[in-house]
C-alpha positions as CSV (number, residue, x, y, z in Angstrom):
1,M,-57.2,-4.7,-22.1
2,E,-55.4,-5.3,-18.8
3,I,-54.1,-8.7,-17.9
4,L,-56.5,-10.5,-15.5
5,N,-55.4,-12.9,-12.8
6,E,-57.0,-16.4,-12.6
7,V,-59.8,-15.4,-10.2
8,Q,-60.7,-12.3,-12.2
9,M,-60.9,-14.3,-15.4
10,E,-63.1,-16.9,-13.7
11,F,-65.3,-14.2,-12.3
12,F,-65.9,-12.5,-15.6
13,R,-66.3,-15.8,-17.5
14,L,-69.1,-16.8,-15.0
15,L,-70.6,-13.3,-15.3
16,S,-70.7,-13.5,-19.1
17,Q,-72.3,-16.9,-18.8
18,K,-75.0,-15.6,-16.5
19,Q,-75.6,-12.6,-18.8
20,K,-76.3,-15.1,-21.7
21,E,-78.6,-17.2,-19.5
22,V,-80.6,-14.1,-18.3
23,C,-81.0,-12.8,-21.8
24,V,-82.2,-16.2,-23.2
25,C,-84.6,-16.8,-20.3
26,S,-86.0,-13.4,-20.5
27,L,-86.7,-13.7,-24.3
28,L,-88.3,-17.1,-23.8
29,N,-90.5,-15.9,-20.9
30,M,-91.5,-12.6,-22.6
31,N,-95.2,-12.4,-23.3
32,Q,-97.3,-10.1,-25.5
33,Q,-98.8,-8.2,-22.5
34,Q,-95.4,-7.3,-21.0
35,N,-94.3,-3.8,-21.8
36,M,-90.7,-2.7,-22.4
37,E,-90.4,-1.1,-18.9
38,E,-91.4,-4.4,-17.2
39,L,-89.1,-6.4,-19.4
40,L,-86.1,-4.1,-18.5
41,Y,-86.9,-4.2,-14.8
42,D,-87.0,-8.0,-14.9
43,V,-83.8,-8.4,-16.9
44,T,-81.8,-6.0,-14.7
45,Y,-83.3,-7.6,-11.6
46,E,-82.3,-11.1,-12.7
47,M,-78.8,-10.0,-13.7
48,A,-78.3,-8.1,-10.4
49,C,-79.4,-11.2,-8.5
50,C,-77.0,-13.4,-10.5
51,I,-74.1,-11.0,-9.6
52,M,-75.1,-11.2,-6.0
53,E,-75.3,-15.0,-6.1
54,L,-71.8,-15.1,-7.7
55,L,-70.4,-12.8,-5.0
56,D,-72.2,-14.8,-2.2
57,G,-70.5,-18.0,-3.5
58,Y,-73.6,-19.8,-4.9
59,V,-72.5,-20.1,-8.5
60,K,-69.2,-21.9,-7.9
61,D,-68.3,-23.6,-4.5
62,D,-64.7,-22.5,-4.5
63,L,-65.4,-18.8,-5.5
64,K,-66.7,-16.6,-2.7
65,F,-65.9,-12.9,-2.3
66,K,-65.3,-10.5,0.6
67,I,-66.4,-7.0,-0.3
68,I,-64.9,-4.5,2.0
69,E,-65.8,-0.8,2.1
70,E,-62.4,0.7,2.4
71,N,-63.1,3.9,4.5
72,R,-65.0,2.1,7.3
73,N,-63.4,-1.4,6.8
74,V,-66.9,-2.9,6.8
75,S,-68.0,-6.0,4.8
76,L,-70.9,-5.5,2.4
77,R,-71.8,-9.1,3.1
78,Q,-71.7,-8.9,6.9
79,G,-74.7,-10.8,8.3
80,I,-76.5,-11.1,5.0
81,E,-76.6,-12.9,1.7
82,L,-76.6,-10.2,-0.9
83,H,-78.9,-12.1,-3.3
84,D,-81.5,-12.4,-0.6
85,V,-81.8,-8.7,-0.2
86,C,-82.3,-7.9,-3.9
87,A,-86.0,-8.4,-3.8
88,E,-86.4,-5.8,-1.0
89,Y,-84.7,-3.1,-3.0
90,L,-84.9,-3.8,-6.7
91,K,-88.1,-3.4,-8.7
92,H,-89.3,-6.5,-10.7
93,T,-92.7,-7.9,-11.8
């Protein structure tokens, strides 16, 4: 494993914490009528939203990221909050 800097360690620690939260919440909210496909869509949607919230700076006040597409030098976050756009593109029930 490569040595991570402080920001990288904090990012992956928070990511791991969010993964645990999403799994526990999904298991608690799972119902008998829900099929496996719906469950997987919901779990992956929730996790993607958590990642976007982390990148947007909503998980920890002093941790906010700039994501730049290198070839065009354009920010992925320019003019939007990433987590707000998830519902428009990702399938969930």
